[in-house]
N, C-alpha and C positions, 0 to 999 in steps of 0.2 A: 504494500500500500504506500506508494510514493508518487511523485509527480509524473512518472512514466508508466504507472501500473495501477489502474483503478481496480477495485475488487469486483469479481464476477458474481454479483448477488442478484437473486431474483425471488419473486413471490413463491415459487415452488419449493424453496428450501425451508426446512424447519428451523426454528430459532437456534437450536443446538448445532445444526450444520453451519449456520451463519457464524455462530460463535467460534467454531473450529477454524473456519476460513480466516476470520479476523485475527485470531490468536496466532495462527501460522504466519500470516503476513506481517503482523506486528513484530514477531520474533525474527523475521527474515530481513527487516530493514529498519532504518531509523525513521523517526518522525519527520515529516516534511518540514523544510526550513524555508521561510520566505526570503527570496533573494532581494537585493537592493532595488532592482527594477523588476517587479513581478509581472508575469504574463497572466492572462486570464486563466490559463491552465494551472499555474502555480496557486492562484487564489482558490480555484475550484478544488485543488488537492488539499489545501489547508481546511477548507470548509468541510470536505468529505471526512477528513481525519477527525475534526472536532465532533461532527455528528456521529461518527462511529464510536468515539469515546463516550458520548452521551448515551447512546443506545446500550453500550456494554455496561455502563453503570446501572442503568435501569434493569437490564437483564440479570445482572449479578444480584441486585437488590431483590428482585422477584424470586430468584432461585434460593437465596438465603432465607427469605421470609415470604413464602407463597401467599399471594393475595395482597401484598404490600403495595403493588403497583397495579393500577387499573389496566385492564387489557387494552383499552383504547389508547392509553398513553404509550404503552409499549409498542403497539401497532403503529401509531403515528410516528414515533421516533424511528422505527425501522423503515417506514415508507420514506421519510425525509432523508435518512441515511442512504437508502438505495437510489433515490433520485439524485442525490449529490454525486454518488459514484458513477451513475449513468451519464450525468452532465459532464463530469470530468473526462470520462471515456470519449464522449462526443467531441469535446474540445481537442483531445489528443488525436482523434481521427482526422479532424479538420486540419490540425497542425501538420499531420503526416501528408496531407494533400499538398500543402504549401500555399503560397500566395497565388490567388487566381488572377490578380491584377485587374486592370480596366476599371479601377475605383469601385470594385464590388467586393463583397465578403460573404462567406458561407457562415451560417449559424445553425446550431442544433434546432431541430423541429420535432421529429419523432423517430421511431426506430427504423423507418425505411427511407426517410427523406431529410434533406437539409433545406433551409430557407436561404434564398439568394436575396441580398439587399445591397443597395448602394452604400458605400462607406458612410457611416455617420447617420444613416436613416434609422428612424425608430422602428418602422415596419418593413418587413421583407416584401418584395414584389411578386415572388413566386416560390413554389417548392420544387425541388429537383431530387431525383433519386440519389441515394448514397452509393458509394463505391466507384464513382467515375474518376478518371484522372483529371488533373487541373485543366488540361487542354479541352476536355469535353465541357467543363463548366464555362470556360471562356467562349467556346462556340455557342453555347446556349445564350450567353449574355449578348454576343454579337448578333445572333438571330433575333433576340428581343429588341435590340436597338434598331435593326432594319425594319422590323414590324412596326415599331413605334413611329419611325420616320414615314413609312408608307401610310400609316393611319393619319398622320398630320397632313400629308399631301391630299389624301382623300377628303379630309374634313375641310381643308381650305377650298378645295374644288367645289364641294357641296355648298359651302357658304356663298361662294361667288355665284353659283347657279341660282340659289334661292334669292339672293339679292339682285339678280339680273346684271351682274357685273361682267365685264369682258374678261376673258382668260379662263372662263369656266370650262372644264372638261366635261363633255356630255357623252 
């Protein structure tokens, strides 16, 4: 469990199995350390580590004194921990693809897709399948740009035609 290796957790595992995975990973590596200039993946690793520690405390408390932790609280802590590890894994997958350029970025969306968004935009403009090389994502962005330009030309032509202006393409 470090910046380069999120935990492979899922809902199908029993809490005891999750505990085994966590203990093995914690024994195998040091706690993540925040570098001077952290990346989003670094921050996600720290968040996942902290949520893992929180779940472990609750799990150990429940095991020591059964009924001391409400089931919903333990369940919510595990859900948050698993989501944090999934998000960390998504960021590592995106980092593995590399910079797609063209002032666009990939963002985690769901288990099968990424979201494509212009750099700095709050919302993505489309979802794309995971597992493509960076060149394929660039081709999608270029196709989107061509379609957008074509749409602008069509809109301008329609407006000219509706207004009865010259230069309308009929």
